[in-house]
N, C-alpha and C positions, 0 to 999 in steps of 0.2 A: 502494499500499501504506499504511496505516494503524497503528503501533504502539504501543502503550502503555507507558510505563517502568515499571521494576520497581516502584521507589516508589505507585506507583498501581495498579499490581496487588496490590498486597500490600493499600491501604487499601480497594481496592472488594469483595478476597476480605474483610476485614475484618466488615466491612458485610454481606455476605450470610450470616457466621457467627454475628454475635450479632443481627443484627435492628436494630441502631439504633449509631449514632454521636454522638457530640456535635458533631462538627465536623470538618468535612474541608479541610485547607486549601489542599492543589492537587491535582488531577490533571493531571499534563503530559501531552500528546500528540505526538505527533512525526509528522510528513507526509512523506512520502515520494511524488510526484506528478510529471508531465510539467505544466511552468507557461511563461508567459512570463517569461523573466530578464532585466531590468531590464539594457542597455547603458549605462553614464552618460558623460557629459562635466561633467569639472570644473567649477566655476564660475570658477578660475584661466583655463582655457581657451575657456570660453564667452566671457568675458568681455577676450578679448585674440584674437578671431578675425573679428572683421568686419574684409573690407576687396575692393579690387575685385581684380578677375581676370578673365582672358580671357575670351570670351563661348563659352556652354554651349550645346548642343544643350537645346530642350523638352522637357519630359521627363514629370512630374507635377504640372501650371500648376495655378495655384489663379485667387485675383483681379486685375484687369486696374488699373490707373489713367496718367492721362493726362495731361502736363504739357510744356508748352513745343515740341513736335513732336517728346515721345519718351513709348514706350508702356514703362512697368514693368511686368513681369509676374514675377505671385510663382512660384517654386519652391519645391510646399509644405517646409516647415521646412528647406529648405537656404540659401533669398537671394533677390536680385531680377534677372531678367533686363532687362537694358538695350538699348532699339530704338530705332533712329534714323528717325522716320520720317517726315525731309523728302520722301522720295521717299515718297508712299501705295501709288502700283505694283510699289517695289520697298524693302520695309524692312529695315534692316541688323541684324542681331544683333550690336552692338557691343561689351558689357561685359555681365560677371556682380559681381552684389556679393554677398558672400558674409556670412549674415546668420543662423546657427545658430537652428532652432526660429521661424522667421521665416512668418508668414501673412497681414500688415495692416500697412500704410503710409500712410501720408497726405505731402502737399508742400505748403510753402508758402514763397513767395520763397528757393527754392534749399536749403532745409531738408527732408532728409525724416527723418520719426518711423518708426521701424520697432520692432515685437514682435520681442525676441528668447528667448522663454523667458520670463522670470520679470524680464525685464529690457526698459526703453524707453532706445534708441536713439537719437541725431540726428546725421545726416551730411552733411555739406557739399558740395553736388551740384555747384555753380556752373561747376565744373570739372569733368566726366566725364573726365578721364584723370588727374585727383590727388583721388579722391572718397576722403574722411576721417571716419573717426567724433569729432564735434567734445566730445559728451556723453553720460552715459551715468547714466540714473537707478534702481538698483541697486532688486530687488523691488519694482516697479510694479504685477505682476499677481501671482495666487497662483501657487503650485507647479499643475502639470497635466502629464498625460502626455500621450504621444500616443497614436494607436488602434495596440489590438493585436490578433492573434489570438482572438476569442470565443469559439473550441473549447478556448481554454486557460484556465484559473484566471490571475490573476494572482499571482508571485512578491513576498516583502515589499519595499517601496524604503523605502529609505533616503535622506531627502533631505539628509541631511549629504556625501553621495560625489557631489553635483554634479547634472545635471537628467538625465532619462531621453531619451535621445539614438537610441532603438532598444529591440528585442525579439531574444532568441533562444529558441529551443524549448528547453528541456534540463530534464533531471529532476533536483527539488531537494529539498533535505531541510531541515525548517525546522520547528520546534517552533509550537504555535497556530495557528488558521485567521484567517486575514489578511484583510480587507474592504479595499476602497481606499473611501475617502469623498472624497474630492477631484475634480478634474474630467477628464473625459478633451479633449484639445486636438486639434480635426480640421480641415484641412486646407477640407475641404466643407461642415460641420455646424456650425462653429466661429460655421456654419449651422445652411468652409469653407467700392453707395455707388452726385419726380425724380430718375431717375435720374441724373442730374444733383446733383451734391454739390453745392449751390452758395455756395460760402463766400465770394463776395462782391465780390471782386474779382482782378485779372490777375495776382495773384502769387500765386494758390491753383489745382490741379489737380482733375482729375474723375477722382470711382472710381465702380463700378457698385456694383449692388442690393444686394451681400452683405456690407455693409462694415462693418468693427466701428468705424473711426476714424471721425469727421466732425470737420469745421473750421464756425467760426464767426464771424466776424469776428479778434478774437486768441486766441478759444480752441481747444483742442484738446479733443475727447471723446473720451473711451477706454471701451469696452465691455468687459468679462468676466464670461461667466454673470449675475447679479443686480447687478450693480455697475457704474455709471459714474462716471470722473472724469474732473473738469474741470481742466486746464492752462492755465494764463498761456504764449503762446508769443512774446509780444511781444519779448524780449527771446531770445538763443541759448541759455540755460536755461531750459528748461519750470519752471511754478512751478506749484504745487498749489495750485486754489482752493475747490474745491468734491466732496464723495464720496457719493456717494448711493445707498443700497440699492432695488434695482424694486419687490423682493419677488415676483419672477416670472422667469425665465431666459430672459434678451433674448437677441438673437443677432446684428440689424442697428438699424445708426445713419443716419439719413439725413437732412440739414437742410432747409427748404426753408421761404420766408420766414418768417423768425426763430422758424420752432417746429422744436424736435428730434423726428421719429419715430422711432421704434424697434420692432422687428419682433419680438416675443417666443413663444413656444412657445405661448403662451394667448391672444394677440393682437397687438393694435397700441396703442400708447399714446403718449399724442404730451402734450409738453413743454414750454412756454414759453420763449423764452430772450430776454423784457423786460430778465432781469438773466442775459448772458452767461455769466458767472462763477458762477452756482448756477440750472441749470434748476431749473424746479418743476411736476410733472406737471396737466396741466389736464384733461384725457380719456383715453379707455382705451374702445377698441372690443375686445369679446371673441366666441374662437371657440372651438373644439373643438382638442384639441394638435395644433399640428402646427408643422411649419417654415415661416416665411414671411418674406424680406424684403415692403421697401415701396418703391415708386415714388410721388409724387405731383403732378399737375399741373394747375391752379385749382383747382375743388369739389372733385376725386375725389383719392381714394388709391385704389392698384391695390395688393391684395395678395395674393401668392401663398403657398397650402395646400400642402405635401407631405408625406405619411406615408416615414415613413422609422425605422432601428432606431434612433435618437437620440431624436428629437421624437415618436414613437412618432402614435397617432390612424393611422386611413384614406383621409385623405378627401384626393385631389389636384384642386385649384381656383383656379379666381381670382373672388377676392372685389371687388366695386367698391361704396368706402363713400365716401360723403354728405361730406363736412367742412366744407359750407357754412356751420353751424355750428359752429365746432371744439372745442365744449364739449361735442358732444351729437354724435360720428359717430355713423351709422348706413350699415347694410348696404342697398345697392342691387338687388344682382343677382350672384348667384354661376355661376360657370360651369364645367364639369369640364373636365378638361385630366389627362393621363398622367401625368407626373414631374416638376413646376413645379421650377424654379430661381430663376434672379433674371430680373429684369427693366426696362424701363426706357419712358419716353413722352416724346415732345417732339414739340410743333405737334400736337397728337391723334394723334399716330401711335403707337401703340404695340403693343412689340418680348419677348418674352415667349419665355423660354428655359425647355423641355419636356423635358429633358434625352435621352434615348435619343429621343423623339418632334420633335426637331428646335424650331429658330428658326420661331416664329408671328407672321406681322408685320396688322395689323387694325388698321382705320379705330375710333377710339374718338370719332368726332364725338360721335355717342354712347353713353355708354357703355353704357345700357341695351338696346343692342343688337350689341355687341362680335360675338356669335358669326356674325351675319349677315354680318358684312365682314371678312370675312379675306383679306387682301389678297396675303400669297404665305406660301407656307411650307417651308420646308428641311429634309426629311426624312433628307439623309444627313448632317447634324449630332448628334453629341449634345451637346447646348448647354448651357451652366453659366451666363454674367452677361454682359450687355452694356453700351455706351456710347453712345447716339446721341449726338451732338457735330456740333453746326452740318451739314454738309452728310456726314459719313461717320457711319459706326456701326460698333464694334468689336464685336467677336466673341470668347470666350475658351471651349473646349469641351473635351471629351477629346483630341479630333484637333490642339488646335491654337488657335491665332492666325487668325481671320479678320479682312478690313476689306473694309466697302463702301461702294461710292457710295449717296448718299441724300438725295433730295427730295421735299417731300410729295408726293402724289399720283404718283410715279413709283416704278417698282419697284428693287426694291435693284440692284446691280451693284456684283458681286465683282470689288475691286480685287487684292489681294495675299491669302496665306495663305504661315504659320508651321508649319507639319508637328508636331507633337510626335516623340520616337522610339520 
């Protein structure tokens, strides 16, 4: 229901009766409607909530990360599950790290870097029985809101009250219409890290193709919408080195052979890391608007395009891009898919997470005939992202974490599965 204040009514009536008016200062409107009403977490609570706790059941899983025989699995906006993978046939869910607002992590030299809504936190994970926050950089990321029920509008958001940690659907009464101009934080489409994000030394970990964090040498790259921030992590306290506006909505970061690849909603962009503290764009490949993670091996980059409510567009496909001339990437071939998300490639074997259509494994020795060389297909898995690593493949999907034994030319063999609740 929409009502007009008495003052506004009298002003409008005067216009109708006298035909003109020199100036109307204000017509205030009060709206009463069902809306997404924000549930806040105060900044004080946000900045005192990071801690290790007992293990939890996987529920709303996001991205995966592999480091020193441990699997770290994001629980969207809640924190990180710690899985002891010393025995791949029997991985143990041993710990949960509570990090409100967490979507991404990166690990180097036993330090975990994690987003926590607007902040970047640094954790010491050298002793998993005594995990501790050792530093926090406040307001590194812009204010963002979590996904909400799009069947209802948004009520006013007051950033001074804290971060939006959830929503309730309630009747609200407020003056003036409100439109949100910030960003929407999603576990999947913030699409929520060569599928190998090759940081270049044994002190680094490995993430999947959907990551917004990446590292190279002693630099940490953080992506949020159209901004890439570069921090030196040579010491315990990250130090900002550069900040770059990409001029487009960017979604994923991936490091390969001294270059930083970014998957954006309108194409793949390549940045030179000749000066690691200050990435410089050297080329771009444009396509229709769509979500698109990137994986790279040799002279080819593989990009999945997915139509979706956040990214728009109507294409679901795999693009094969020739990057033999890194300054001038060119499209070689496109293959139609169902609902592609993350992907990874290792030793000419390409792994594509095709959402509800499952995991697809291809021989990519000839990138221009991939569709003719489907090696395996797992249609009973709703696949989100993968990490091919050494002789194993790690996969995360709606129904849990899967681990397979893998060798080039051999079929994948399931080693273990940790289901979601």
